[in-house]
C-alpha positions in Angstrom: 74.9 136.3 165.8 71.8 138.5 165.1 71.2 137.3 161.5 71.5 140.8 160.2 73.5 141.4 157.0 75.7 144.5 156.7 78.7 145.7 154.8 81.6 147.9 155.7 82.0 151.0 153.6 85.4 152.6 152.9 84.4 155.4 155.4 84.2 152.8 158.2 80.4 153.0 158.4 78.4 149.8 158.5 75.6 149.8 156.0 72.6 147.5 157.0 71.5 145.4 154.0 68.8 143.2 155.5 68.5 139.7 157.1 70.7 136.7 156.2 67.6 134.5 156.2 66.4 136.5 153.2 69.0 135.0 150.9 67.4 133.3 147.9 68.5 131.6 144.7 67.1 132.6 141.3 68.5 131.3 138.0 71.6 130.0 139.8 72.4 133.3 141.4 72.4 133.7 145.2 70.6 137.0 146.0 70.2 139.0 149.2 66.7 140.4 149.1 67.7 143.0 151.7 70.3 144.4 149.3 67.6 144.9 146.6 65.3 146.5 149.1 68.0 148.8 150.3 68.5 149.9 146.7 64.8 150.5 146.3 64.6 152.6 149.4 67.5 154.7 148.2 65.5 155.8 145.2 63.9 159.3 145.5 60.4 158.3 144.6 60.0 155.2 146.9 58.8 155.5 150.5 58.8 151.8 151.4 59.3 148.5 149.6 59.8 144.8 149.9 61.1 142.1 147.5 60.0 138.5 147.2 60.7 135.5 145.0 57.6 134.3 143.1 57.5 130.8 141.8 54.9 130.2 139.1 56.2 126.7 138.2 57.7 125.4 135.0 60.9 127.4 135.7 59.2 130.7 136.1 60.9 131.9 139.3 61.4 135.6 139.4 61.8 138.6 141.7 58.8 140.8 142.4 59.1 144.2 144.1 56.2 145.6 146.2 56.6 149.4 146.2 55.0 152.2 148.2 55.7 155.4 146.3 56.1 158.8 147.8 52.9 160.7 147.7 52.4 162.4 144.3 55.6 160.9 142.9 54.5 157.5 141.4 57.3 156.1 139.3 56.8 153.9 136.2 58.2 150.4 135.9 60.7 151.6 133.3 62.0 154.3 135.7 62.4 151.9 138.5 64.2 149.4 136.4 66.6 152.0 135.0 67.3 153.4 138.4 68.0 150.0 140.0 70.3 149.0 137.1 72.7 151.8 137.9 73.6 150.0 141.1 72.5 146.4 140.8 73.4 143.6 138.3 70.6 142.6 135.9 69.8 139.4 137.8 69.0 141.4 141.0 66.6 143.8 139.2 63.0 142.6 139.8 61.0 141.5 136.8 57.6 142.6 138.3 56.7 145.8 140.3 53.5 146.1 142.2 52.5 149.5 143.6 50.8 149.6 147.0 49.4 152.3 149.3 51.2 150.5 152.2 53.0 147.3 153.0 51.0 144.7 155.1 52.5 144.4 158.6 52.5 141.7 161.2 51.2 142.4 164.7 54.8 143.2 165.8 55.3 145.8 163.0 57.4 143.8 160.6 56.6 143.4 156.9 54.1 140.5 156.5 55.8 138.6 153.6 53.2 135.9 153.6 50.5 138.4 153.0 52.6 139.9 150.2 53.0 136.4 148.6 49.3 136.1 148.5 49.0 139.2 146.4 48.9 138.3 142.7 51.2 140.5 140.6 49.2 142.9 138.5 49.3 141.9 134.8 51.7 144.4 133.2 51.1 146.2 130.0 53.9 146.4 127.4 56.5 149.0 128.1 55.8 152.6 127.5 55.7 153.4 123.8 55.9 149.7 122.8 53.5 148.9 120.0 51.3 145.8 119.9 52.0 143.0 117.3 50.9 143.9 113.7 51.7 140.7 111.7 50.9 137.0 112.2 54.6 136.3 113.0 54.8 139.1 115.5 51.6 137.8 117.1 53.1 134.3 117.4 56.4 135.5 118.8 54.6 137.8 121.3 52.6 134.8 122.5 55.8 132.7 122.8 57.6 135.5 124.7 54.6 136.0 127.1 54.3 132.2 127.7 58.0 131.7 128.4 58.3 134.9 130.6 55.0 134.3 132.4 53.5 137.7 131.3 50.1 138.8 130.1 51.2 140.9 127.2 54.4 141.7 125.3 55.0 144.7 123.1 57.0 144.3 119.8 59.8 146.5 121.0 60.1 145.1 124.6 63.6 143.5 125.2 63.3 139.8 126.1 66.3 140.0 128.5 65.2 143.2 130.1 61.9 141.5 131.0 63.7 138.8 132.9 64.7 136.4 130.1 67.9 134.4 130.3 69.7 131.8 128.2 67.6 128.8 129.5 64.4 130.7 128.7 65.9 131.7 125.3 66.2 128.0 124.5 62.5 127.6 125.2 61.8 130.4 122.7 63.8 128.4 120.1 62.0 125.2 120.8 58.6 126.8 120.5 59.5 128.5 117.2 60.6 125.1 115.9 57.5 123.4 117.1 55.0 126.0 115.7 56.8 127.2 112.6 59.1 124.3 111.7 62.0 126.7 111.4 65.4 126.1 112.9 66.1 129.4 114.8 69.8 129.6 116.0 69.9 130.5 119.7 72.3 133.4 119.0 69.5 135.1 117.0 67.6 135.6 120.2 70.5 137.5 121.7 71.1 139.5 118.5 67.4 140.3 118.0 65.8 140.2 121.5 62.5 142.0 120.7 59.5 140.6 118.9 59.9 143.0 116.0 63.6 142.3 115.4 63.2 138.5 115.8 60.3 138.5 113.4 62.5 140.1 110.8 65.2 137.5 111.4 62.6 134.7 111.0 61.5 136.1 107.7 65.1 135.5 106.4 65.0 132.0 107.8 61.6 131.0 106.5 63.2 128.7 103.9 65.4 126.9 106.4 63.1 124.1 107.7 64.3 122.2 110.7 66.3 119.0 110.3 66.3 118.3 114.0 65.8 115.1 115.8 62.2 113.7 115.2 60.8 112.7 118.6 58.0 110.2 119.0 56.8 107.9 121.8 57.6 104.2 121.5 55.7 101.2 122.7 57.1 99.5 125.7 60.2 97.5 125.0 63.5 96.5 126.7 67.2 96.4 126.0 67.1 99.8 124.4 70.2 101.8 123.3 71.6 104.5 125.5 71.6 108.1 124.4 75.1 109.5 123.5 75.2 111.4 126.8 74.3 108.2 128.8 76.9 106.2 126.9 79.6 108.7 127.9 78.7 108.3 131.5 78.4 104.5 131.3 81.9 104.4 129.7 83.4 106.6 132.4 81.8 104.4 135.1 83.4 101.3 133.4 86.7 103.0 133.0 86.8 104.2 136.7 84.4 101.9 138.6 83.5 102.6 142.2 83.6 106.4 141.9 81.1 109.0 143.0 82.2 111.8 140.6 78.8 111.7 138.8 76.6 111.5 141.8 74.2 114.5 142.2 73.7 114.9 145.9 71.5 117.4 147.8 70.1 117.7 151.3 66.8 119.3 152.1 65.6 120.4 155.5 62.0 119.6 156.2 60.2 121.7 158.9 56.8 120.8 160.3 55.0 117.5 161.0 56.0 114.9 158.4 53.9 111.9 157.3 56.9 109.5 156.8 54.9 106.7 155.0 53.3 109.3 152.7 56.7 110.8 152.0 58.1 107.4 151.0 55.0 106.8 148.8 55.6 110.1 147.0 59.2 109.2 146.3 58.0 105.8 145.0 55.4 107.4 142.7 58.1 109.6 141.2 60.2 106.5 140.5 57.2 104.9 138.9 56.5 107.9 136.7 60.1 108.4 135.6 61.4 105.1 134.2 64.9 106.4 134.0 65.1 106.3 137.8 64.5 102.5 137.7 66.6 101.7 134.7 69.5 99.2 134.7 72.5 99.9 132.5 74.1 96.7 131.5 76.4 95.3 128.8 74.9 92.7 126.4 76.9 91.3 123.4 79.6 93.9 124.0 77.3 96.9 123.8 75.6 98.9 126.6 71.8 98.7 126.8 69.2 100.2 129.2 66.6 97.9 130.7 63.6 99.4 132.4 62.8 97.4 135.6 59.4 96.8 137.0 58.3 99.2 139.7 58.7 98.2 143.4 57.9 100.1 146.6 60.6 102.7 147.4 63.0 101.9 150.2 63.4 104.9 152.5 65.8 104.2 155.4 65.2 106.4 158.4 67.8 107.3 161.1 66.6 108.9 164.3 69.1 111.5 165.6 66.7 112.9 168.2 68.4 111.3 171.1 71.8 112.9 170.4 72.8 116.1 172.2 72.2 119.2 170.0 76.0 119.8 169.5 76.6 116.2 168.3 73.4 116.2 166.2 74.7 118.8 163.7 78.0 117.0 163.2 76.3 113.6 162.9 73.8 114.6 160.2 76.4 116.4 158.2 78.7 113.4 158.3 75.8 111.0 157.3 74.9 113.3 154.3 78.6 113.4 153.2 78.8 109.6 153.4 75.6 109.1 151.5 76.7 111.6 148.8 80.0 109.7 148.3 78.5 106.2 148.1 78.9 104.9 144.5 76.0 103.7 142.4 75.9 100.3 140.7 74.5 101.2 137.3 73.4 97.6 136.7 71.1 97.6 139.7 68.4 99.9 138.3 68.3 102.2 141.3 69.3 105.7 140.1 67.8 107.5 143.1 68.6 107.1 146.8 67.1 108.8 149.7 68.0 108.8 153.4 65.7 110.5 156.0 67.2 111.9 159.1 64.8 112.5 162.0 65.6 115.1 164.6 62.1 115.2 166.1 58.4 115.1 165.0 58.7 118.4 163.3 62.3 118.5 162.0 63.9 116.3 159.4 66.6 116.3 156.8 66.3 114.2 153.6 69.5 113.4 151.7 68.8 112.7 148.1 71.4 111.3 145.6 70.8 110.8 141.9 73.2 109.4 139.3 73.9 111.8 136.5 73.1 109.1 133.9 69.4 109.5 134.9 69.2 113.1 136.1 70.6 116.6 135.9 70.2 120.0 137.5 67.1 120.9 135.6 65.5 117.5 136.5 65.9 118.4 140.1 63.5 121.3 139.8 60.9 119.0 138.2 61.5 116.4 141.0 60.9 118.9 143.8 57.6 120.2 142.2 56.3 116.7 141.7 57.4 115.6 145.2 55.5 118.4 146.7 52.3 117.6 144.8 52.6 113.8 145.3 53.3 114.1 149.0 50.2 116.4 149.5 48.1 113.8 147.7 49.5 110.8 149.5 49.2 112.4 153.0 45.5 113.1 152.3 44.7 109.7 150.8 44.2 111.0 147.3 45.6 109.6 144.0 48.3 111.3 142.1 47.2 114.7 140.6 50.0 114.7 137.9 49.2 114.0 134.3 50.8 111.1 132.5 54.1 111.7 130.7 53.9 111.7 126.9 57.5 110.5 126.4 60.1 108.5 128.2 63.8 109.4 128.2 64.3 106.0 126.5 62.1 107.3 123.6 64.5 110.2 123.2 67.5 107.8 123.3 66.1 105.6 120.5 65.1 108.5 118.3 68.5 110.1 118.8 70.3 106.9 117.7 68.1 106.5 114.7 68.6 110.1 113.6 72.2 110.8 114.5 73.9 108.3 112.2 75.2 108.2 108.6 75.7 111.6 106.9 74.2 113.5 109.8 76.6 112.0 112.4 79.6 112.3 110.1 79.0 116.0 109.3 78.8 116.8 113.0 81.9 114.7 113.8 83.8 116.5 111.0 82.9 119.9 112.5 84.1 118.9 115.9 87.3 117.3 114.6 88.1 120.6 113.0 87.1 122.7 115.9 89.1 120.7 118.4 92.2 120.1 116.2 95.4 121.2 117.8 94.1 121.5 121.3 96.7 120.7 124.0 96.0 117.6 126.1 96.5 119.6 129.3 97.0 123.3 130.1 100.4 124.0 131.5 99.5 126.4 134.3 101.7 127.6 137.2 99.8 125.7 139.9 100.9 125.5 143.5 100.8 121.7 143.5 101.9 119.1 140.9 99.2 117.7 138.6 98.6 114.0 139.7 99.1 111.3 137.1 95.6 110.1 137.6 92.7 112.4 138.4 91.4 111.6 141.9 88.2 113.7 141.8 89.1 115.6 144.9 89.1 119.4 144.8 88.0 122.4 146.7 85.9 125.6 146.2 86.8 129.2 146.8 83.8 131.4 147.5 84.2 135.2 147.0 82.0 138.1 146.3 82.2 140.7 143.5 81.8 144.3 144.6 78.4 145.6 143.4 80.2 148.2 141.2 82.2 145.5 139.4 79.1 143.4 139.0 77.1 146.3 137.6 80.0 147.0 135.2 80.1 143.4 133.9 76.3 143.5 133.5 76.7 146.7 131.4 79.2 145.0 129.2 76.9 142.0 128.6 74.0 144.3 127.7 76.2 146.3 125.3 77.6 143.2 123.6 74.2 141.4 123.4 75.6 138.6 125.6 74.7 137.0 128.9 76.6 137.6 132.1 77.8 134.0 131.9 79.3 134.7 128.5 81.2 137.7 129.8 82.5 135.8 132.8 83.6 132.9 130.6 85.5 135.2 128.3 87.2 136.7 131.4 88.1 133.3 132.7 89.6 132.2 129.4 91.5 135.4 129.2 93.0 134.7 132.6 94.0 131.2 131.6 95.7 132.6 128.5 97.6 135.1 130.6 98.7 132.4 133.0 100.3 130.5 130.1 97.5 128.3 128.9 97.9 129.5 125.3 95.3 130.9 123.0 93.6 127.7 122.0 91.9 125.9 124.9 88.7 124.0 125.8 86.6 124.9 128.8 83.9 122.5 129.9 80.5 123.8 131.0 77.2 122.0 131.9 74.3 122.6 129.6 70.6 121.9 129.8 70.5 120.0 126.5 66.8 120.7 126.2 66.3 122.4 122.8 63.0 120.7 122.1 59.6 121.6 123.3 58.9 117.9 124.1 61.9 117.6 126.4 61.1 120.6 128.6 59.9 119.9 132.1 
């Protein structure tokens, strides 16, 4: 195995795409940087190029292309974007382009990606022909777009999604509009009017619709607090099917380089101290569930040394240990909603298995966790205090405010809407499966991994742009059409995870 990535063309020719170690993940998509670089080099005006992932924090993770143009043929950003979109899906088109005279090289002649990463992307002007804001509302929206997208300036006709926006970032736009204008902007409006100018016109029509959303405020320390509705669902499912691991959120991270193990444990402990939900016990008192925040105590980090095992056995052993740790159930009454297991292969090689319970964490939380762990480990290993600011709100504050707000007429109106929306749904889809449906769900399943041809992916992306939708929406529509064709009927419910962060205060 050389680590090179290639694909077989219908003609039988192998096309080199890059290195397998250049696979990255951005906004949930696995991306081969080599494939983007190959598309760049196929453009007529590009002599050389490289693509990196830049992470500016707070969810601003995007692709940046470093381009060496042919002499006398310097392309504009819009020209590069348009050309790449003909062969790549939107999520593989870089958000930022940096023009260079030459790419930095290592002593052995390869592209020096570390040197490229140190180059700050040049602040980009608005797109060609895009006018600056001309009204207070446009000024505010341009500032929100720039903040959310991590850009210096935004023109009033620039398309939010063409600049790297996606559904999660669109929810941030909505929350900031609510915070600064007190107006409830439906998320769909961002898709229907994705530029500053068009969204400003939509806001003008909504100016009388003041927000009736959940009022959030911090509460003084107290105990035996109510659960949020989402937490109560998970608590009920745990009581209904105890001893399961269906709502565990496991992950394993490989750590390379010298590791200060006590500092690593201290960093994990500081995260648990900061985020009370990770040391919250969920118990039943008087027939109702309550959450009780437990006092902080030093974090327990078990360490297993696998360094003495032969290399062939070591791989199998650590994978087995990670699987076992991921499958171990949580006791929600214990107050330990995060577990960690450190596997040591040597002084400079470790794997840490991390397991959260979904009642205290989600996929978005994990990004926050990794950023904070990095900062806290750096501080602990150098004997410095935590550099992180205090948290203005606890999740328990959100739960209390949600319970106070979502009751009476507000709750009844929402329940009535869902009763009508879900009326007549079948309890189960009758699909022609190759195995009989078990009487009780066991939680065991499998995954099938496959790849879309680039032509199909580009076509789906074109449909999403034409319809003002995300690629996820298009794929979901296709999935439901397939279920319908397989006999699932025309009325069905498909579950999908959501961020559930539509307020500025609840963003990481």
